[in-house]
Residue frames as a rotation matrix with the C-alpha (Angstrom) as fourth column:
MET 1
-0.095 -0.986 -0.140 112.69
-0.662 -0.042 0.748 51.97
-0.743 0.164 -0.649 139.67
GLN 2
0.919 0.352 -0.178 112.62
-0.341 0.486 -0.805 50.40
-0.197 0.800 0.566 136.22
VAL 3
0.175 -0.874 0.454 115.45
-0.025 0.457 0.889 47.80
-0.984 -0.167 0.058 135.52
THR 4
0.714 0.123 -0.690 117.05
-0.666 -0.185 -0.722 48.33
-0.217 0.975 -0.050 132.13
GLU 5
0.367 -0.674 -0.641 119.99
-0.330 0.550 -0.767 45.89
0.869 0.494 -0.020 132.44
THR 6
0.988 -0.147 -0.051 122.15
0.111 0.431 0.896 43.74
-0.110 -0.890 0.442 134.69
ARG 7
0.359 -0.932 0.039 125.78
-0.658 -0.283 -0.698 44.05
0.662 0.225 -0.715 135.51
GLU 8
0.490 -0.343 -0.801 128.38
0.571 0.821 -0.002 41.88
0.659 -0.456 0.598 137.23
VAL 9
0.503 -0.435 0.747 129.98
-0.721 -0.688 0.085 43.01
0.477 -0.581 -0.659 140.49
ALA 10
-0.177 -0.648 -0.741 132.71
0.118 0.734 -0.669 41.25
0.977 -0.206 -0.053 142.49
CYS 11
0.834 0.332 -0.440 132.31
0.436 0.092 0.895 40.22
0.338 -0.939 -0.068 146.12
PRO 12
0.460 -0.722 0.517 134.80
-0.658 -0.668 -0.348 42.37
0.596 -0.180 -0.782 148.17
GLN 13
0.482 -0.315 0.817 135.68
-0.733 0.365 0.574 39.42
-0.480 -0.876 -0.055 150.30
CYS 14
0.075 -0.430 0.900 136.42
0.153 0.897 0.416 36.65
-0.985 0.107 0.134 147.76
GLY 15
-0.650 -0.322 -0.688 136.06
-0.520 -0.472 0.712 38.29
-0.554 0.821 0.139 144.32
GLU 16
-0.666 0.467 0.582 133.19
0.610 0.790 0.064 36.00
-0.430 0.398 -0.811 143.15
ASN 17
-0.937 0.341 0.072 131.08
-0.209 -0.714 0.668 37.68
0.280 0.611 0.741 140.46
SER 18
-0.460 0.888 0.004 127.25
0.603 0.316 -0.733 38.30
-0.652 -0.334 -0.681 141.09
SER 19
-0.611 0.343 0.713 124.59
0.587 -0.408 0.699 39.85
0.531 0.846 0.048 138.88
ILE 20
-0.535 0.414 -0.737 122.76
0.517 -0.530 -0.672 42.89
-0.669 -0.740 0.070 139.88
PRO 21
0.262 0.631 0.730 119.88
0.953 -0.287 -0.094 44.75
0.150 0.721 -0.677 138.19
VAL 22
-0.760 -0.437 -0.482 120.63
0.531 -0.845 -0.071 48.42
-0.376 -0.310 0.873 137.60
PRO 23
0.114 0.914 -0.390 117.90
0.546 -0.386 -0.744 51.13
-0.830 -0.128 -0.543 137.24
GLU 24
0.918 0.061 -0.392 119.68
-0.262 -0.647 -0.716 53.19
-0.297 0.760 -0.578 134.57
ARG 25
0.844 -0.521 0.129 122.35
0.436 0.526 -0.731 52.61
0.313 0.673 0.671 132.00
ASP 26
0.193 -0.817 0.543 124.66
0.157 -0.521 -0.839 55.23
0.969 0.247 0.028 133.25
VAL 27
0.876 0.225 0.427 124.56
-0.400 -0.156 0.903 54.53
0.270 -0.962 -0.046 136.92
GLU 28
-0.168 -0.977 -0.128 127.71
-0.577 0.203 -0.791 53.97
0.799 -0.059 -0.598 138.82
LEU 29
0.820 0.418 -0.391 127.87
0.039 0.641 0.766 51.02
0.571 -0.644 0.510 141.11
LYS 30
-0.163 -0.845 0.510 129.94
-0.740 -0.237 -0.629 51.11
0.653 -0.480 -0.586 144.27
VAL 31
0.453 0.298 -0.840 130.49
0.182 0.892 0.414 47.81
0.873 -0.340 0.350 146.20
SER 32
-0.208 -0.488 0.848 130.97
-0.756 -0.470 -0.456 47.82
0.621 -0.736 -0.271 149.95
PRO 33
-0.615 0.036 -0.788 131.24
0.377 0.891 -0.254 45.15
0.693 -0.453 -0.561 152.68
TYR 34
-0.797 0.301 -0.524 129.23
0.458 -0.264 -0.849 47.53
-0.393 -0.916 0.072 155.04
VAL 35
0.058 0.928 0.369 125.72
0.927 -0.187 0.325 48.89
0.371 0.323 -0.871 154.87
ALA 36
-0.934 -0.284 0.216 125.19
0.217 -0.933 -0.288 52.64
0.283 -0.222 0.933 155.10
ALA 37
-0.644 0.677 -0.356 122.38
0.332 -0.172 -0.927 54.51
-0.689 -0.716 -0.114 156.81
PHE 38
0.385 0.780 -0.493 121.02
-0.176 -0.463 -0.869 55.97
-0.906 0.421 -0.040 153.61
GLY 39
-0.442 -0.466 -0.767 121.25
-0.773 -0.236 0.589 55.87
-0.455 0.853 -0.256 149.86
ASP 40
0.662 0.646 -0.380 119.83
-0.747 0.532 -0.399 53.66
-0.056 0.548 0.835 147.08
HIS 41
-0.505 -0.863 0.004 121.41
-0.862 0.504 0.045 50.29
-0.041 0.019 -0.999 147.44
ALA 42
0.694 0.539 -0.478 120.86
-0.517 0.835 0.192 46.50
0.502 0.114 0.857 147.11
GLU 43
0.125 -0.522 0.844 122.04
-0.787 0.466 0.405 43.74
-0.605 -0.715 -0.352 149.37
LEU 44
0.479 0.003 -0.878 123.66
-0.665 0.654 -0.361 40.79
0.573 0.756 0.315 147.69
GLU 45
0.416 -0.405 0.814 125.08
-0.495 0.650 0.576 37.39
-0.763 -0.643 0.070 148.75
CYS 46
-0.160 -0.584 -0.796 127.77
-0.983 0.170 0.074 35.67
0.092 0.794 -0.601 146.62
SER 47
0.505 0.393 -0.768 127.84
-0.437 0.884 0.165 31.98
0.744 0.252 0.618 146.07
ASN 48
-0.460 -0.710 -0.533 130.31
0.353 0.404 -0.844 31.71
0.814 -0.577 0.065 149.04
GLU 49
0.346 0.856 -0.384 127.56
0.766 -0.022 0.643 33.21
0.542 -0.517 -0.663 151.23
HIS 50
-0.710 -0.550 -0.441 129.32
0.670 -0.720 -0.180 36.58
-0.218 -0.423 0.879 151.83
THR 51
0.505 0.861 0.059 126.79
0.854 -0.488 -0.179 39.41
-0.125 0.141 -0.982 152.22
PHE 52
-0.681 -0.662 -0.312 127.68
0.601 -0.749 0.277 42.74
-0.417 0.001 0.909 150.62
TRP 53
0.395 0.795 -0.461 126.01
0.461 -0.605 -0.649 45.99
-0.795 0.044 -0.606 149.53
VAL 54
-0.534 -0.450 0.716 126.01
0.845 -0.297 0.444 47.76
0.013 0.842 0.539 146.17
TYR 55
-0.093 0.389 -0.916 125.26
0.365 -0.843 -0.395 51.42
-0.926 -0.371 -0.063 145.98
TYR 56
0.299 0.362 0.883 123.67
0.954 -0.130 -0.270 53.28
0.017 0.923 -0.385 143.03
CYS 57
-0.214 -0.417 -0.883 125.63
0.489 -0.828 0.272 56.47
-0.845 -0.374 0.381 142.34
């Protein structure tokens, strides 16, 4: 996975923005407070220590 850019995503619990690297320019990001059993994703933690997952669609 080659990273081409970063994007801002909002924490689903508090709305705090976090940066995430994205593998492709046209990838769609889906933010979730829950982890799924499969799929390309990244685990993030906002500055308020909330953990959430971002899926690459």
